[in-house]
N, C-alpha and C positions, 0 to 999 in steps of 0.2 A: 373532514376535519381541516380546519385552516390554522396555520401557524400565524401567530400575531407577534410582530416584532415592534416593540416600543422604542422609538428613536426621538432625538431632539434635532429637528432640521436646522435650527438656528443656534447650535451649540458653539460656544467660543473655544472649546477645548479641541485641539487637533487630535489628541489621543482618543477621545470619545468618537469623533467623526470617523477616524480610521477604523475603529472597532465596529461601528455601525456599518460602514462600507464593506468590511470583510464579511460580516454576517449576511447582509443583503446580497452581496455579490455571490457568495457561496450558494445561497438558496436559489438565486436566479440561474446560476450555472448548472445546478443539479435539477432544475425544473421542479423544485418543491414549491407547492402553492402556499403563498403567504400574503399577509396584509401588513403594510407598514403603517403604524399609528403614531402620529406626532404628539409628543407631550409638551412641546414648547408652545404650540399654537392652540391647543385644546385642553382646557382645564379638566374636563371629564376624563379624558385619556390619562392625564397625569395622576389624578386622584385614584382611578381604577388600578393603574399599575402599582402605585405605592401601597394601596390597600391589599393587593393580592400577591405581593412578593412575601414569602414566608419570613417570619421574624428572624430565624437563624441565618437567612440569606441576606438580610439587610446589613449595610455597613454600620460602623459605630455611631455615626451621626443620625442613623435611622432613615436616611433618604437614599433609596436605591437609584443609581445612575443608569442611563441607557447605554447600550441596548439591553433590554430585558425581553426574554423569549417565553411565549406561552403557546400551548396547543389548546385552542378555544379558551376554557377557563382554567386549565391545568398549567401550573407553573413548570417550565422546563429548566430555566437557569439564566445566568448572566453571560457575559462574553467569555469569562474565564472557563466556565463550565462548558460552553459551546466549543471553545478552542480545544479543551481536553478531549471532548467526545469526538471531535473531528480528527485529532491526532491518533486516537485509539480506534478509529474506524467504527465507531458505534453511534454515529450521528442520528441514524433513523431511530434507534432505541431512545436516545436522548430526547428527540422531538416527539416521541410517542407514536411514530409512524411505522408501517410495515415497509421493509426494504423493497425497492422496485424489482420486478422479475429480471433475472439475469445478473443482478449485482453481486459483487464479491464480498458481501457482508457475511461474517461468520454467523452460522445459525446458533451456535452455542459457544460459551466462553472457552470450553475445552479446545475447540477447533482453532482458536486464535493463539493458543499457547505455543510458543516457539522454544526449541531446544538449543543448547549451546552450539550445536553443529550447524545451525541455521535452518534445519528442517522445521516444518510447522505440523503440529498434531492434526491428524485428519487427512493428511496427504500421504501418498504412497511412500514407502521407505525403501531405499536401495541397500542399506546395510542394517543390521539388527535382525530381529525375528519378526516376520510378518506371516500371519496365518490367514489364508483366504477361505479355506473350507474346513478347518479344524483337523485335517489329516497331517501326519508327519511328512508326507511327500511334498506338501506345499510350503514347508518351512524353508526359509533362507537361513543359513548358518549365522549365528550371532558372532560379532567380531570378538577377537580375543581381548583379554583384559589389558594387555600391553598396548594394543592398538586403540583402546578406548580414549576418546578425546583427541586423537591424532588422525586427522582426515586429510591426507596429502592432496588428493584430487578425486573428483567424483568419477564414476565409471564412464559417464557421458563425455567428460573432458578427455579421458584417456582414449576412448574410442575415436573421438574427433581428431586427436593428434595423430593416432595411428593411420586413420583414413587419409588425412592430409599428407603425411609423409609418404604413404604408399602411392598416392596420386602424383606427387612430385616425382618420385622415382620412376613411375610408369611413363610419365611425360618425357622425362630425360631419356629413357631407353628408346621410346618411339622416335624421338628426335634424332638420336644417335643412329638408329637403324635406317632412317630415311636419308640421313646425310652420308651414311657409309657407302651407299651406292653411287653417290655423286663425287666423293672425294678419293684421293689416293690414300693407301694405308699409312697410318701414322699421324695424319692430320687430325683425326677425331680425338686422339689422346691429348694433343697439344691444345685443342679448343677447350676440352674439359678442364685442363689444368688452368687455363686462363679464366674460365668461369668461376672456379673455386677460389681464386685469389682476388 
């Protein structure tokens, strides 16, 4: 299947040229196979595009402006539809294409649902209840109602802070022990006080 992008190569409108460039640039960057069809220099392309844009998608004056996007004969949409699909990360669905292997495109709309705490449905949950095998042993206790909506830090952030603090303390202790053999008693405490200030 080839995506057809109807453009006007000699458009006097800067806005239209920018929209066309954005569509074409995105398709090229994502290595999506497409054909650019000029409606300014080819009357057949212009007529075909105008006839195949659905009535409800045509502007009030009845003449759809480029860029218009089709998958073979199937109408996909105009620039605004394309932009919305791109922002919602559903561009392959918009174009009627299967997402490439390894892409991070959600398989179902449920997986793209995000929760107020920033987690995305379908990903593992660190708080709340998560059942892996259906047994009570695999449940993580659900947060209390007074903690609901209040998420000070994730467990990963807390662990990282503790690890960094512990590493700093260990480094200071090792340094102090190494210097203790080289210095006279009392100098170590003076140096630590100077470092703290």
